[in-house]
C-alpha positions in Angstrom: -35.4 1.3 -1.9 -37.2 2.0 1.6 -35.2 4.9 2.9 -34.9 5.5 6.6 -36.1 9.5 8.0 -33.1 10.7 9.0 -32.2 10.7 12.9 -28.9 12.0 13.4 -28.7 16.2 13.7 -26.9 18.6 11.2 -24.2 17.8 12.8 -23.1 15.8 10.8 -22.7 17.6 7.7 -20.6 19.8 9.3 -18.3 17.2 10.5 -17.9 15.5 7.4 -17.2 18.7 5.8 -14.7 19.6 9.0 -13.0 15.7 7.6 -11.8 16.3 4.1 -8.2 16.0 5.5 -8.8 13.9 8.0 -9.3 10.6 6.1 -11.9 9.0 7.5 -15.6 9.7 9.5 -16.3 9.3 12.8 -13.0 10.3 14.5 -11.2 13.4 15.3 -13.5 16.7 15.1 -16.2 14.6 13.2 -17.3 12.2 15.9 -19.9 14.5 17.1 -21.4 12.5 20.6 -24.9 14.1 19.8 -24.9 12.8 16.3 -26.2 9.3 17.7 -27.0 9.8 21.1 -29.2 11.6 24.0 -28.9 12.2 26.9 -32.1 12.2 28.4 -34.7 11.0 25.8 -37.2 14.1 26.1 -35.6 16.0 23.0 -39.0 17.6 21.8 -37.1 18.9 19.1 -35.8 17.9 15.6 -32.6 19.9 14.2 -32.4 21.5 11.3 -29.6 21.7 8.9 -29.6 22.0 5.6 -33.7 20.9 5.6 -32.8 17.4 7.4 -35.2 16.8 10.1 -33.8 14.5 13.1 -36.4 12.9 15.3 -35.8 10.6 17.9 -36.9 7.5 16.9 -39.9 5.0 17.8 -39.6 3.5 20.7 -36.9 4.6 22.8 -35.2 5.0 24.9 -32.7 2.7 23.9 -29.6 0.6 25.0 -26.3 3.3 25.4 -28.2 6.1 25.0 -28.6 5.6 21.1 -31.0 7.4 19.4 -32.7 4.4 17.6 -31.9 0.6 16.9 -27.5 0.4 16.4 -28.2 -0.5 13.1 -30.9 2.5 12.9 -28.8 4.9 13.3 -26.0 4.0 11.1 -28.4 4.0 8.4 -29.9 6.8 9.6 -26.9 9.6 7.1 -25.2 6.1 5.2 -29.1 5.5 3.3 -30.0 7.1 0.4 -28.2 10.8 2.1 -25.9 13.4 -0.2 -23.4 13.2 2.3 -22.2 10.5 3.2 -21.4 6.4 1.5 -24.4 4.6 1.0 -23.5 1.3 1.7 -26.9 -0.3 2.0 -29.4 -2.1 -0.9 -28.7 -0.1 -4.1 -26.8 2.8 -3.9 -29.4 6.0 -3.6 -27.2 8.1 -2.7 -23.3 9.9 -3.4 -22.5 9.1 -7.2 -19.5 6.5 -8.3 -19.5 3.2 -8.1 -19.3 1.4 -4.6 -15.7 -0.6 -3.6 -18.2 -2.4 -0.8 -21.4 -3.0 -2.6 -24.6 -2.9 -0.6 -26.1 -5.1 2.7 -29.4 -6.7 2.8 -31.0 -7.1 6.2 -32.6 -10.5 7.3 -36.4 -10.6 7.3 -38.8 -10.0 9.4 -37.5 -6.5 10.7 -38.7 -3.3 9.7 -36.0 -2.3 6.9 -36.5 -3.9 3.1 -34.5 -6.0 1.1 -33.9 -3.3 -2.5 -34.7 -5.8 -5.3 -31.7 -8.3 -5.9 -30.3 -7.2 -2.5 -31.1 -10.8 -0.9 -29.8 -12.5 1.8 -27.7 -14.7 0.2 -26.1 -11.9 -1.4 -24.1 -10.3 0.9 -23.9 -9.4 4.6 -27.1 -9.4 5.6 -28.1 -6.7 8.9 -29.4 -8.7 12.0 -28.7 -12.3 10.8 -27.6 -14.6 13.8 -26.3 -17.4 11.4 -22.9 -18.2 11.7 -20.9 -16.6 9.0 -19.7 -19.1 6.3 -16.8 -21.2 6.6 -16.5 -19.8 10.8 -14.5 -22.6 11.5 -13.1 -22.1 15.2 -13.6 -18.1 14.6 -14.1 -16.6 18.7 -17.0 -14.1 16.4 -20.8 -15.2 17.2 -23.6 -12.8 16.3 -25.6 -10.9 19.6 -29.0 -11.9 20.4 -29.6 -8.9 18.5 -27.9 -10.6 14.7 -25.3 -8.8 12.4 -24.9 -5.5 13.5 -22.8 -2.8 11.4 -20.7 -1.9 15.1 -19.8 -5.9 14.5 -17.2 -4.4 11.8 -16.5 -0.9 12.2 -15.5 1.5 15.3 -18.3 3.2 15.6 -16.1 5.5 17.4 -13.5 5.9 14.8 -9.9 4.4 14.4 -7.4 6.8 12.9 -5.4 3.7 12.2 -7.9 1.6 10.6 -9.1 1.6 6.8 -13.1 2.8 7.2 -13.2 2.5 11.0 -12.8 -1.4 10.8 -12.2 -2.9 13.9 -8.8 -4.2 15.5 -10.5 -5.7 18.6 -12.1 -8.6 20.1 -12.2 -11.3 17.1 -10.1 -8.8 14.7 -7.3 -8.6 18.0 -4.5 -7.8 15.9 -6.0 -7.1 12.2 -4.3 -3.9 11.1 -5.5 -2.7 8.1 -3.2 0.4 7.2 -4.0 3.2 4.4 -2.4 6.1 2.8 -4.3 8.6 1.3 -3.7 10.9 -1.4 0.2 9.2 -1.7 0.4 6.0 -1.9 2.6 4.8 0.5 3.3 0.9 -0.8 3.6 0.1 3.2 0.4 0.7 3.8 -1.8 -1.6 2.7 -5.0 0.0 0.9 -4.2 3.8 -1.0 -7.4 5.5 -0.8 -6.9 8.7 -3.7 -9.5 11.2 -1.6 -9.4 11.2 1.4 -13.3 10.6 0.6 -12.5 8.0 -0.7 -15.2 4.4 -1.7 -15.8 4.7 -5.4 -13.4 1.6 -7.2 -11.7 4.8 -9.0 -10.7 6.0 -5.6 -9.3 2.8 -4.3 -7.1 0.4 -4.5 -4.8 -2.4 -2.6 -1.0 -2.6 -2.1 0.7 -5.8 -0.7 3.2 -4.7 1.9 4.3 -8.4 2.5 4.5 -10.3 -0.5 2.2 -13.7 0.1 0.4 -11.9 3.3 -3.1 -10.3 2.2 -3.8 -7.7 5.3 -7.4 -7.3 4.3 -7.6 -11.1 4.0 -6.4 -11.6 7.5 -8.8 -9.2 8.1 -12.1 -11.1 7.2 -10.4 -14.4 8.2 -12.0 -13.2 12.0 -15.4 -14.3 10.7 -14.4 -16.6 8.0 -11.9 -18.4 9.4 -11.5 -21.9 6.9 -11.8 -19.9 4.1 -7.7 -18.1 4.6 -4.8 -19.2 5.2 -1.4 -19.8 4.2 0.0 -22.6 1.6 0.4 -26.1 3.6 -2.3 -25.4 5.7 -4.7 -28.3 5.8 -7.8 -26.0 5.4 -5.8 -24.2 2.1 -3.6 -26.7 0.7 -1.5 -26.0 -2.2 1.8 -26.1 -0.5 4.0 -23.6 2.1 6.6 -20.5 1.4 3.9 -19.7 -2.0 5.1 -22.5 -4.8 1.8 -23.5 -6.8 0.8 -26.6 -5.4 1.3 -29.6 -7.4 -1.2 -32.4 -8.1 0.0 -34.2 -4.7 -0.9 -31.6 -2.7 -3.9 -30.0 -4.6 -5.2 -26.8 -3.3 -8.4 -27.0 -1.5 -9.5 -23.6 -1.2 -8.4 -20.5 -3.6 -5.4 -18.7 -1.9 -6.2 -15.2 -1.0 -2.4 -13.9 -1.0 0.6 -16.9 -1.8 0.3 -17.1 -5.3 0.3 -14.0 -8.2 -1.7 -14.2 -10.9 0.2 -16.4 -13.9 3.2 -17.4 -11.3 5.0 -20.1 -12.7 4.8 -23.6 -11.2 4.3 -27.4 -12.1 0.8 -27.3 -10.7 -2.0 -28.8 -13.3 -4.4 -27.7 -10.7 -3.8 -23.9 -10.2 -3.6 -22.3 -13.4 -3.2 -18.4 -14.2 -2.4 -16.1 -16.9 -0.9 -13.0 -16.3 -1.5 -12.1 -20.1 -4.9 -13.1 -19.3 -6.0 -10.9 -16.7 -3.7 -7.7 -18.3 -5.4 -7.7 -21.5 -9.0 -7.1 -19.5 -10.1 -3.7 -20.0 -12.0 -3.8 -16.6 -10.0 -5.9 -14.1 -11.1 -7.4 -10.9 -9.3 -5.3 -8.3 -6.1 -7.6 -6.9 -3.3 -6.4 -4.5 0.4 -4.9 -6.3 3.6 -4.5 -3.8 4.4 -1.7 -7.1 1.4 -0.2 -6.7 0.7 -0.9 -10.6 -2.6 -3.3 -10.8 -2.2 -3.8 -14.6 -0.6 -7.3 -14.9 1.5 -6.2 -17.4 4.5 -8.0 -18.3 6.4 -5.7 -15.7 4.3 -5.7 -12.9 4.1 -9.6 -12.6 3.5 -8.8 -8.9 -0.2 -8.8 -8.8 -2.0 -10.7 -6.5 -5.8 -11.8 -6.2 -7.5 -11.7 -2.3 -10.8 -11.5 -1.1 -11.8 -7.7 -2.8 -11.0 -9.7 -6.0 -14.4 -11.8 -6.5 -17.1 -10.4 -3.4 -18.2 -7.5 -2.2 -17.4 -6.2 1.2 -21.1 -5.9 2.2 -22.5 -7.3 -1.1 -24.4 -6.7 -4.3 -27.2 -8.2 -6.1 -25.2 -11.7 -6.8 -24.3 -14.6 -4.7 -22.6 -14.3 -2.3 -21.6 -10.9 -3.5 -19.7 -11.7 -6.0 -18.1 -10.0 -8.8 -19.4 -11.2 -12.8 -17.0 -9.2 -14.4 -16.4 -10.1 -18.7 -13.8 -7.5 -19.5 -15.2 -4.9 -21.8 -18.2 -3.7 -21.5 -19.6 -0.6 -18.7 -19.2 -1.9 -15.0 -21.8 -1.9 -12.0 -21.6 -2.5 -8.5 -22.2 -6.8 -10.2 -19.3 -6.9 -12.4 -19.9 -5.5 -16.5 -22.7 -7.7 -17.7 -20.7 -11.2 -17.2 -21.7 -14.7 -15.9 -20.5 -16.6 -12.6 -16.7 -18.1 -15.1 -16.3 -14.5 -16.9 -15.3 -13.7 -13.3 -12.8 -16.8 -13.2 -11.7 -16.3 -16.6 -9.7 -12.4 -15.2 -7.0 -14.8 -14.3 -7.4 -18.7 -15.5 -7.2 -19.2 -19.4 -9.2 -22.2 -19.2 -12.5 -22.5 -21.0 -13.7 -20.3 -23.1 
């Protein structure tokens, strides 16, 4: 993997340590101006802490007093470092299987993709294309293309999971989270303040028939989301499984629990099918169990069930999970239909 020279000051490491009880990065005492900004662009030397050398990026001065291009400022810490999650390409930084996977980059920029992390396989930095399913979304990429700060608040958001935006196209899209001890009224449960891996993150369902996660994704991917009965979704209002007269047009992201009873011949899922899988994709659960057992019949698929938020080496960041074997960010060695068969009993 191509690794960028770290551009930020060693103060970032101090901020990470101070964050241990805060729940997320870039907020409160961990928000250090000089990590990303330089007032005069005249620094003649780097700073060192723990062996990290942080010169200014070549080609400056940059807009907004940044040390470098804004995506590169983010990747300076979030690409292969030991103290921050690696969000680009293959995981060369902190250990564990990342919940969100890895981004890729559009061609024509002085960053190179890791093998398999191609533009079709997830969110693509610098891409100027409209998001799939854009529809009537208020989001449009800038002339510079997709940037990290199109999704994340660079100055932090103590109330939002992973500093995800709730302004602009995301106005009103809240994603609350609990840290350490689960709170079923929150959308996400992080088992530790530094949670980023699949074993540390799970998803609650505070409001039946609603996915805060899906609503947030809808800000860009408008056509792919909605409630049962919506023209773009099909199905029936109220979360009832569809009949042949009102078939689903797009996969529900909140309305239907796995194995929910109904007369549908177009949307058949099996709770026991999901429960029997050793390796399960992520689902929402109002009970906070996520097992799909006979006493846990409130498990609901949403966006994170099928896709890695940043991407992986499968098309569209899909997770091919057969249910057995060694889990990676691609799944567990399965193929496309194995993802469907996490919930659906048809086929073999």
